[in-house]
C-alpha positions as CSV (number, residue, x, y, z in Angstrom):
1,M,-29.4,-14.6,4.8
2,R,-29.8,-10.8,4.9
3,S,-31.4,-9.1,1.9
4,T,-28.1,-7.2,1.4
5,D,-26.0,-10.4,1.3
6,V,-24.4,-11.6,-1.9
7,T,-23.1,-14.8,-3.4
8,I,-20.3,-15.0,-6.0
9,R,-21.7,-16.1,-9.4
10,D,-18.8,-15.6,-11.9
11,L,-15.4,-14.2,-12.3
12,S,-12.6,-13.9,-14.8
13,V,-8.9,-13.1,-14.6
14,G,-6.7,-11.1,-16.9
15,Y,-3.3,-9.3,-17.0
16,D,-1.8,-6.1,-18.3
17,H,2.0,-5.6,-18.7
18,Y,3.9,-2.3,-18.6
19,R,7.5,-1.2,-18.8
20,Y,8.5,1.4,-16.2
21,R,9.5,4.8,-17.4
22,T,12.6,4.6,-15.2
23,P,13.8,1.7,-12.9
24,I,12.8,1.6,-9.3
25,K,15.0,-0.2,-6.7
26,F,13.4,-2.7,-4.2
27,G,15.7,-4.2,-1.7
28,G,18.8,-3.9,-3.9
29,V,17.0,-5.1,-7.1
30,A,16.4,-2.6,-9.9
31,L,12.9,-3.2,-11.4
32,D,11.9,-2.0,-14.8
33,R,8.5,-3.6,-15.4
34,V,5.2,-4.5,-13.9
35,T,2.3,-7.0,-14.4
36,L,-1.1,-6.1,-13.3
37,L,-3.6,-8.8,-12.1
38,N,-7.1,-7.8,-13.1
39,V,-10.2,-9.6,-11.7
40,R,-13.8,-9.1,-12.8
41,M,-16.4,-10.6,-10.5
42,V,-20.2,-10.9,-10.6
43,V,-22.2,-11.2,-7.4
44,E,-25.9,-11.8,-6.8
45,D,-28.3,-11.0,-3.9
46,A,-31.3,-13.0,-2.7
47,Q,-33.6,-11.2,-5.1
48,G,-31.5,-12.1,-8.1
49,K,-30.0,-8.6,-8.6
50,R,-26.5,-8.7,-9.8
51,G,-23.5,-6.4,-9.5
52,D,-20.3,-6.4,-11.5
53,G,-17.0,-5.7,-9.8
54,F,-13.4,-5.0,-10.8
55,G,-10.2,-5.4,-8.8
56,S,-6.7,-4.7,-10.0
57,M,-3.3,-5.0,-8.3
58,P,0.4,-4.9,-9.4
59,L,2.0,-8.3,-8.9
60,G,4.9,-6.9,-6.9
61,N,6.8,-10.1,-6.8
62,V,10.2,-8.5,-6.2
63,W,8.8,-6.9,-3.0
64,A,6.4,-9.7,-1.9
65,W,8.8,-12.6,-2.8
66,P,12.4,-11.4,-2.4
67,S,14.0,-14.7,-3.4
68,R,17.7,-15.4,-3.4
69,S,17.3,-18.5,-5.6
70,L,14.4,-17.8,-7.9
71,D,14.5,-15.2,-10.7
72,Y,11.8,-12.6,-11.6
73,T,10.1,-14.7,-14.2
74,T,9.8,-17.7,-12.0
75,T,8.2,-15.9,-9.0
76,L,5.9,-13.9,-11.3
77,T,4.8,-17.1,-13.1
78,A,4.2,-18.8,-9.7
79,M,2.0,-15.9,-8.6
80,Q,0.0,-16.1,-11.8
81,S,-0.5,-19.8,-11.2
82,F,-1.6,-19.0,-7.7
83,A,-4.1,-16.5,-9.1
84,A,-5.7,-19.3,-11.2
85,G,-6.0,-21.4,-8.0
86,T,-7.4,-18.5,-6.1
87,A,-10.0,-17.9,-8.9
88,A,-11.1,-21.5,-8.5
89,L,-11.5,-21.1,-4.7
90,Y,-13.6,-18.0,-5.1
91,L,-15.8,-19.6,-7.7
92,A,-16.3,-22.6,-5.6
93,C,-17.4,-20.5,-2.6
94,K,-21.1,-20.8,-2.0
95,Q,-21.3,-18.7,1.1
96,S,-23.7,-15.8,1.0
97,G,-22.8,-12.7,3.0
98,H,-21.0,-9.4,3.2
99,P,-17.6,-9.2,1.4
100,I,-15.9,-8.9,4.8
101,D,-17.5,-12.3,5.9
102,I,-16.8,-14.0,2.6
103,T,-13.2,-13.0,2.5
104,H,-12.7,-13.7,6.2
105,T,-13.8,-17.3,5.5
106,L,-11.8,-17.7,2.3
107,E,-8.5,-16.1,3.3
108,P,-7.2,-19.0,5.4
109,V,-8.2,-21.4,2.6
110,V,-6.4,-19.2,0.0
111,L,-3.3,-18.9,2.1
112,A,-3.2,-22.7,2.6
113,H,-3.4,-23.3,-1.2
114,V,-0.3,-24.6,-3.0
115,P,-0.4,-23.9,-6.7
116,G,0.4,-26.7,-9.1
117,G,3.8,-26.6,-10.7
118,A,5.0,-24.2,-7.9
119,P,8.8,-23.9,-7.5
120,V,10.6,-25.7,-4.7
121,E,10.8,-22.6,-2.6
122,P,7.4,-22.0,-0.8
123,M,5.5,-19.0,-1.8
124,P,5.5,-16.4,1.0
125,A,2.2,-15.5,2.6
126,L,2.8,-11.9,1.6
127,A,2.9,-12.9,-2.1
128,K,-0.3,-14.8,-1.7
129,L,-2.0,-11.8,-0.1
130,V,-1.0,-9.6,-3.0
131,V,-2.6,-12.0,-5.5
132,A,-5.7,-12.5,-3.3
133,S,-6.1,-8.7,-2.9
134,A,-7.4,-8.3,-6.4
135,F,-10.2,-10.8,-5.8
136,D,-11.1,-9.2,-2.5
137,A,-11.2,-5.8,-4.2
138,A,-13.5,-7.1,-7.0
139,L,-15.8,-8.6,-4.4
140,H,-16.1,-5.3,-2.4
141,D,-16.5,-3.4,-5.7
142,A,-19.3,-5.6,-6.9
143,Y,-21.1,-5.4,-3.6
144,G,-20.9,-1.6,-3.5
145,K,-22.2,-1.3,-7.1
146,L,-25.0,-3.7,-6.5
147,H,-26.2,-1.5,-3.7
148,S,-25.4,1.7,-5.6
149,R,-23.1,3.1,-2.9
150,N,-19.4,3.5,-2.2
151,C,-17.9,0.6,-0.3
152,F,-16.9,2.7,2.6
153,S,-20.5,3.4,3.4
154,S,-21.3,-0.3,3.5
155,Y,-19.6,-1.3,6.7
156,G,-22.3,-0.4,9.2
157,P,-24.6,-2.8,11.0
158,E,-27.3,-2.5,8.4
159,F,-25.0,-4.3,6.0
160,L,-22.4,-6.1,8.1
161,E,-23.9,-8.4,10.7
162,H,-21.0,-9.0,13.0
163,D,-19.1,-6.7,15.3
164,L,-15.3,-6.6,15.3
165,G,-15.1,-9.1,18.1
166,H,-16.2,-11.8,15.6
167,Y,-13.0,-11.1,13.5
168,L,-10.5,-9.7,16.0
169,G,-11.4,-11.3,19.3
170,A,-13.0,-10.5,22.6
171,E,-11.1,-7.2,23.1
172,F,-13.1,-5.8,20.2
173,A,-16.6,-7.1,21.2
174,G,-19.3,-4.5,20.7
175,D,-17.1,-2.4,18.3
176,R,-18.5,-1.9,14.8
177,L,-16.3,-1.4,11.8
178,D,-18.0,1.8,10.6
179,R,-16.7,3.5,13.8
180,Y,-13.2,3.2,12.3
181,V,-13.8,4.3,8.7
182,T,-15.5,7.4,7.3
183,A,-18.3,7.1,4.8
184,E,-17.0,10.2,3.0
185,P,-13.4,10.7,1.9
186,K,-11.2,13.6,3.0
187,A,-11.5,16.3,0.4
188,T,-7.8,16.6,-0.3
189,M,-4.6,14.9,1.0
190,P,-0.9,15.6,0.7
191,L,1.0,13.2,-1.6
192,Y,4.1,11.3,-0.6
193,H,6.4,11.4,-3.7
194,L,9.0,8.6,-3.9
195,V,12.7,9.5,-4.1
196,G,14.2,6.2,-5.3
197,A,17.7,5.2,-4.6
198,L,18.5,5.4,-8.3
199,D,16.7,8.8,-8.8
200,P,18.7,11.9,-9.6
201,I,18.1,14.7,-7.1
202,T,19.1,17.7,-9.3
203,R,19.2,18.1,-13.1
204,P,23.0,17.9,-13.4
205,E,22.8,14.4,-11.9
206,V,20.7,13.1,-14.8
207,A,23.0,10.8,-16.7
208,A,20.7,10.1,-19.6
209,A,17.6,12.2,-20.1
210,I,14.4,10.4,-20.9
211,G,13.0,13.3,-22.8
212,D,9.3,12.5,-22.5
213,G,8.2,15.9,-21.1
214,L,8.0,14.7,-17.5
215,P,10.4,15.8,-14.7
216,E,13.8,14.1,-14.8
217,S,15.0,14.9,-11.3
218,L,13.6,15.6,-7.8
219,D,14.0,19.3,-8.0
220,E,12.0,19.4,-11.2
221,W,9.2,17.2,-9.7
222,I,9.0,19.5,-6.7
223,A,8.7,22.6,-8.9
224,R,6.1,21.0,-11.1
225,D,3.9,19.3,-8.5
226,G,4.5,21.6,-5.5
227,L,5.6,18.6,-3.4
228,T,5.6,18.8,0.4
229,H,6.0,15.1,1.4
230,L,9.0,13.0,0.2
231,K,9.5,9.2,0.8
232,I,13.2,8.6,0.7
233,K,14.5,5.1,-0.2
234,L,17.7,4.2,1.5
235,N,20.2,1.4,1.3
236,G,20.4,0.2,4.9
237,D,23.9,-1.2,4.5
238,D,25.9,2.0,3.8
239,L,25.6,4.4,6.6
240,D,27.6,7.2,5.0
241,W,25.6,7.0,1.8
242,D,22.3,6.9,3.6
243,V,23.1,10.0,5.7
244,H,24.5,11.9,2.8
245,R,21.4,11.1,0.7
246,V,19.0,12.6,3.3
247,V,21.2,15.6,3.8
248,H,21.4,16.2,0.1
249,I,17.7,15.8,-0.5
250,D,16.9,18.1,2.4
251,K,19.1,20.8,1.0
252,V,17.5,20.6,-2.4
253,A,13.9,20.4,-1.0
254,S,14.6,23.3,1.4
255,E,15.6,25.5,-1.5
256,A,12.5,24.5,-3.4
257,L,10.4,25.3,-0.4
258,R,12.0,28.8,-0.1
259,L,11.4,29.5,-3.8
260,R,7.7,28.8,-3.6
261,A,7.3,30.3,-0.1
262,G,5.9,27.0,1.2
263,S,5.0,26.2,4.8
264,G,6.5,22.8,5.5
265,L,8.2,19.6,4.4
266,W,7.8,16.0,5.7
267,Y,9.9,12.9,5.0
268,S,9.4,9.2,5.5
269,L,12.3,6.9,5.4
270,D,12.3,3.4,3.8
271,F,15.3,1.1,4.3
272,N,13.5,-1.9,2.6
273,E,14.3,-4.0,5.7
274,R,18.0,-3.9,4.9
275,C,19.3,-2.5,8.2
276,Q,21.2,-5.3,10.0
277,N,20.0,-4.2,13.4
278,V,18.4,-1.3,15.2
279,A,21.8,0.1,16.1
280,Y,22.2,1.1,12.5
281,L,19.0,3.1,12.5
282,L,19.9,4.8,15.8
283,E,23.3,5.8,14.5
284,F,21.7,7.0,11.2
285,L,19.2,9.2,13.0
286,R,21.9,10.6,15.3
287,R,24.1,11.6,12.3
288,V,21.2,13.1,10.4
289,K,20.3,15.2,13.4
290,D,23.9,16.4,13.7
291,R,24.2,17.3,10.0
292,T,20.7,18.8,9.5
293,P,18.6,19.4,12.6
294,T,15.8,20.8,10.5
295,G,15.9,17.8,8.1
296,Y,15.7,15.5,11.1
297,D,12.6,17.3,12.4
298,R,11.0,16.8,9.1
299,I,11.1,13.0,9.4
300,Q,7.5,12.0,10.0
301,Y,8.1,8.2,10.3
302,V,10.4,5.3,9.5
303,E,9.2,2.3,7.6
304,Q,10.2,-1.2,8.8
305,P,14.0,-0.9,8.9
306,T,15.0,-4.5,9.7
307,A,14.1,-8.1,8.5
308,R,10.4,-8.8,8.0
309,D,10.4,-12.2,9.8
310,L,9.8,-10.8,13.4
311,K,9.8,-14.2,15.0
312,A,13.2,-15.2,13.5
313,N,14.7,-11.9,14.6
314,P,13.6,-11.2,18.2
315,A,16.6,-9.0,18.9
316,N,15.4,-6.4,16.4
317,R,13.3,-4.5,18.9
318,M,12.3,-0.9,18.1
319,H,11.7,0.6,21.5
320,E,14.7,3.0,21.5
321,A,14.2,4.1,17.9
322,A,10.4,4.6,18.4
323,K,11.2,7.1,21.2
324,L,12.7,9.3,18.4
325,K,10.3,8.7,15.5
326,P,7.3,6.5,14.8
327,V,8.5,3.2,13.4
328,V,5.9,1.4,11.3
329,I,5.4,-2.3,10.5
330,D,5.1,-2.9,6.8
331,E,6.2,-6.1,5.2
332,S,5.7,-8.0,8.4
333,L,2.0,-7.1,8.7
334,L,0.1,-10.2,7.6
335,D,-2.6,-10.5,10.2
336,L,-3.6,-9.6,13.7
337,E,-1.0,-11.9,15.2
338,S,1.8,-10.1,13.4
339,L,0.4,-6.7,14.5
340,L,0.3,-7.8,18.2
341,L,3.9,-9.1,17.9
342,A,5.1,-5.9,16.3
343,R,3.6,-3.9,19.2
344,E,5.4,-6.1,21.6
345,M,8.7,-5.5,19.7
346,G,8.3,-1.8,20.0
347,Y,6.8,-0.8,16.7
348,T,4.5,2.3,17.2
349,G,2.9,2.5,13.8
350,V,1.3,0.5,11.0
351,A,1.6,0.8,7.2
352,F,-1.4,-0.4,5.3
353,K,-1.4,-1.5,1.7
354,A,-4.3,-2.2,-0.6
355,C,-2.3,-5.1,-1.9
356,K,-2.9,-7.0,1.3
357,G,-6.7,-6.9,0.8
358,Q,-9.5,-4.5,1.5
359,T,-11.0,-6.8,4.2
360,Q,-7.8,-7.3,6.1
361,T,-6.7,-3.7,5.8
362,L,-10.0,-2.3,7.3
363,L,-10.0,-4.8,10.1
364,L,-6.4,-4.1,11.0
365,A,-7.0,-0.3,10.6
366,A,-9.6,-0.6,13.3
367,A,-7.2,-2.5,15.5
368,A,-4.5,0.1,15.0
369,Q,-6.8,2.9,15.9
370,K,-8.0,1.1,19.1
371,F,-4.3,0.5,20.1
372,G,-3.4,4.2,19.3
373,L,-0.8,3.4,16.7
374,F,0.5,5.8,14.0
375,R,-1.2,5.1,10.7
376,C,-0.1,5.5,7.1
377,V,-1.0,3.9,3.7
378,Q,1.9,2.8,1.5
379,D,2.1,2.2,-2.2
380,L,3.1,-0.7,-4.5
381,T,3.5,1.5,-7.5
382,C,-0.3,1.3,-7.8
383,V,-1.7,2.6,-11.1
384,G,-5.2,2.9,-12.5
385,A,-7.8,1.1,-10.5
386,S,-5.3,0.0,-7.9
387,L,-4.3,3.6,-7.2
388,I,-8.0,4.6,-6.8
389,H,-8.3,1.7,-4.3
390,S,-5.1,2.6,-2.4
391,A,-5.9,6.3,-2.2
392,S,-9.5,5.5,-1.1
393,I,-8.2,3.6,1.9
394,A,-6.0,6.6,2.9
395,A,-8.8,9.0,2.4
396,H,-11.3,6.9,4.5
397,V,-9.2,5.7,7.4
398,P,-8.9,8.3,10.2
399,G,-5.4,9.4,11.2
400,V,-3.8,8.8,7.8
401,A,-2.1,12.1,7.0
402,A,-0.9,11.6,3.4
403,I,-1.2,9.4,0.3
404,E,1.8,7.6,-1.1
405,S,1.7,7.3,-4.9
406,N,4.6,6.8,-7.3
407,G,2.9,5.3,-10.4
408,R,2.9,8.7,-12.0
409,Q,6.7,8.7,-11.7
410,Y,7.5,5.2,-12.8
411,C,4.6,3.9,-14.9
412,P,2.6,6.9,-16.3
413,A,1.5,4.9,-19.3
414,A,-0.8,2.8,-17.1
415,N,-2.5,6.0,-15.8
416,A,-3.0,7.7,-19.2
417,S,-6.6,6.6,-19.7
418,W,-7.6,7.4,-16.1
419,D,-6.3,11.0,-15.7
420,A,-9.3,12.9,-17.3
421,R,-11.8,10.7,-15.4
422,F,-10.3,11.5,-12.0
423,P,-9.1,15.1,-12.1
424,G,-6.5,15.8,-9.5
425,V,-5.8,12.1,-8.6
426,F,-3.3,11.1,-11.2
427,T,-1.9,14.7,-11.8
428,I,-0.8,16.4,-8.7
429,R,-1.0,20.2,-8.0
430,N,0.3,22.0,-4.9
431,G,1.5,18.7,-3.4
432,T,-2.0,17.4,-2.9
433,M,-4.4,14.8,-4.4
434,N,-8.1,15.6,-5.0
435,T,-9.5,12.8,-2.9
436,A,-13.1,14.2,-2.9
437,V,-13.7,12.4,-6.1
438,L,-13.0,9.0,-4.5
439,N,-16.7,8.4,-3.6
440,G,-18.1,6.6,-6.6
441,P,-20.0,3.3,-6.5
442,G,-18.0,0.3,-5.2
443,L,-14.4,1.1,-4.9
444,G,-15.0,4.0,-7.1
445,A,-12.7,3.1,-10.0
446,V,-15.1,1.9,-12.8
């Protein structure tokens, strides 16, 4: 046992519930609420010194468990039941080590767990990872605080015994994790603002004003926050609507850019896996390029456009589309095996999410860099501590160009107590987030 190793001594689980300011659409479902899973964990080193950690994650059950037969309450309740089982597994773990090693041992056990009273439909691995991510975050946070350092400076050989070959296979033998993460965060990063499928683009499109003092339409958000990066949600099953949506947004954003004498715009496109096939995406890109060549040039990447089960949909190969724009794997990314399969199927990029776990994210970020893949970090409407976590990953993983964050749009109430403590993180100016402050002990949130 290394002197820096820790053992889990205690933990507790709690929840916060919030209503969204305005609905957000996931895969055809309009969502108006969120439940946050909060985990507090105590770890202890060989000398008896203890560290307290905190991990939080939205239980994005509509995204992680898109069921045709189970309603919102049923899948949410099942994920909460799974959280209780996961807590028991973490408490029962007697392994001493670095958080990477502890979670690497526990993850297959957690994924194999079937919660009591679970519905007939099996819980997807993605939903299990979302739950487990809060426990993994609390473990990394506690470890960093025990050692009085930010987590991202604790992945070198003085703390982490094994090289990447131990976790990722012989191809990575001799590589160390700290080669693929930076100890210090980028000072600032552009913010990707979500343009939901239900969101009004201009003020005249606002059917019923909310009247809470925040922007009501995209043009108002651009003017207030100086946005330069827009993530555009699309339907994937209505080609005319999808093309028109991008053309309309590009026109409005271009005018806003002209008014503030800005230097550039970038778009990411998210079809929420609803494209029937790659031909839809290719035709969409062709039409967008015909209608707005400048708008087409502004497309930085496309998020996973087709079904998340890659093995069940082998015809959905991305080679032709990826010649035009980077196409990133998102919902399908569960482990190294899925990453390797995605590469084989023509995906040229990877979308990381804090809700899949700090341990897994960092290991796969190292793999993505070694393979030369495009890298981005995506949001799950993260708020509070989970946004600090997500933004920290983006700020410490080389090659990530921007941070996606939409909690300030849809759930500002959950951020209210955090804004003053992290200036420039929850309130955006000039289209950028102040990521220099993401260097506190642990994961940096509390």
